[in-house]
Every structure is written in C-alpha cells, then in structure tokens.
Residue, then its C-alpha position, 0 to 999 in steps of 0.5 A: x652617663x655611666x650606670x652605678x656599679x652593679x653589685x649583684x646578679x641572681x638568675x632565677x631559672x624557674x621564673x626565667x628572669x635575671x635579677x640585677x642590683x646596682x649601688x644606687x639601690x635599684x633592683x631590677x627583675x628582667x624577664x628572659x623574654x625581654x632580654x632576648x628580644x633586646x639583645x645588644x647583638x647585631x643580629x637583634x639591633x641591626x647593622x645601622x640606624x633604625x629599630x633593629x630586627x623584630x624578634x618574635x616567638x620568644x615568650x617561653x625562652x629562658x636563660x641557660x648560662x651567664x658568663x661575666x666579661x671582665x668587669x663590664x658586661x655579661x654574656x647571656x646564653x638563652x635557651x633558643x641558642x642565642x648567645x651573641x652580643x654582650x650585655x654591658x652593665x650600662x646597658x642592663x641598667x638602661x633596660x631596667x630603668x626604661x623597662x616599661x617604655x622599651x617593653x611597650x614599644x616592642x609590643x607595639x611593634x610586634x602587634x603592628x607586624x602581626x607576629x606573636x610572642x608565642x613560639 
C-alpha cells in the first residue's frame, strides 16, 4: 500500500532531525541517527535477506544535505559522509509509522552485539 502524499519536509539541523508531513495529517520527527541506521542503502540493508548490517556509533550524526529525487524520494547526505540509498516517501512514511518498533529492534540488536551508539 502506498503512503499518502508527502506535503512538507523540514530539516531541523540543530535538533538533527527531519520533519515530514503527509496528506493524511501524519507528522513525523525522524532523528538523523534513526534515519542513518535505517538507511535503505545496500551498505546498510545488505545484499540479500536478513536483518542487514548493524550500524553503530551514529548517535551524533547529522544531516548535511537533502536532494529531492523526482516526486518520490529524497537523497539524504549525513555528516559521516553516507549518502547512498534513496529514501522513498513510502519508506519515510513506514519509518514514521513504525518508529517505536523499528527503533527498539535496533536498540535490542545493538545491546546484543555490544557496539555503542556513541562514536
């Protein structure tokens, strides 16, 4: 199922977050760290089935640039230089609606593996 239309994007550099607003009146504040560790890039998602790569040490990452890709996605450049993977509007909506579950799963994986959120 496709997400509602994306109607606004606001980058909050000082807060290191991206605010996205959708036509169904949903508004999500997506922290840069959350976006970085859930990047849709093959580098993070992996090249096959499974949970993907566990990205650690990104607590202080910020967003340095946003580039629209047509009318369907954003390319996000992070302060650590990562800029691959396109964040489709559908994916941003999923990251917003499933934030609590996805974030807790990430924290659980991180705790089990031992790496830290701090750089």
